[in-house]
C-alpha positions as CSV (number, residue, x, y, z in Angstrom):
1,M,78.4,42.4,26.3
2,M,81.9,43.6,27.0
3,T,83.1,47.3,26.9
4,H,86.6,48.3,26.3
5,T,87.2,51.8,27.9
6,S,90.7,53.1,26.5
7,R,92.0,55.6,28.5
8,P,94.5,58.3,27.0
9,A,98.0,57.6,27.0
10,P,100.1,59.3,29.7
11,P,102.0,61.9,29.0
12,P,105.6,61.6,27.8
13,A,108.3,61.7,30.9
14,P,110.2,65.2,30.9
15,H,113.8,64.9,28.9
16,A,116.2,64.7,32.0
17,Q,119.4,66.8,31.5
18,P,122.3,64.7,31.8
19,D,124.6,65.3,34.6
20,P,127.1,67.9,33.4
21,A,130.8,66.0,33.2
22,P,133.1,66.7,36.4
23,R,135.4,70.0,36.2
24,E,139.1,68.7,36.5
25,A,140.9,70.4,39.1
26,T,142.9,73.5,37.7
27,T,146.3,74.6,39.1
28,T,144.6,77.6,40.4
29,A,142.4,75.4,42.3
30,G,145.3,74.3,44.2
31,A,145.5,70.3,45.7
32,R,142.6,67.9,45.4
33,F,141.9,65.6,48.6
34,N,139.6,63.0,49.0
35,T,137.8,62.8,52.3
36,G,138.3,59.4,53.2
37,D,141.9,59.9,53.1
38,L,141.6,63.0,54.8
39,F,139.8,61.9,57.7
40,N,141.5,58.6,57.8
41,G,138.5,57.2,59.7
42,A,138.0,60.2,61.9
43,R,134.4,62.6,61.8
44,E,136.5,65.8,62.8
45,I,139.8,66.9,61.8
46,V,141.6,70.3,63.0
47,I,143.4,72.5,60.6
48,D,145.5,75.6,61.7
49,H,145.2,78.3,59.1
50,N,147.1,81.5,59.9
51,G,147.4,80.7,63.7
52,R,143.7,79.9,63.8
53,E,142.2,76.4,64.6
54,Y,139.3,75.5,62.5
55,R,137.4,72.1,62.5
56,L,136.1,70.3,59.9
57,R,133.4,67.6,60.7
58,I,131.9,64.8,58.6
59,T,127.7,65.5,59.7
60,Q,125.5,62.3,60.7
61,Q,123.9,63.1,57.1
62,G,127.3,63.0,55.6
63,K,128.0,66.8,55.2
64,L,130.8,68.9,55.8
65,L,131.2,71.7,58.8
66,L,133.6,73.9,58.7
67,T,133.5,75.9,62.4
68,A,136.1,78.5,63.7
């Protein structure tokens, strides 16, 4: 004799919200740069701002780190 056990159906997956559309740069945002173009293969660049040097680095995790 063969028995058949029925299992309850799994609950439906939660509805995933779509990612919001990327916002377009506005004139108040200023210039927009791609990091590949900005760094040009380097891992660090120096930015001179009001006579002070800032270093912008790409970390090993691929994030940006700005230090004075």
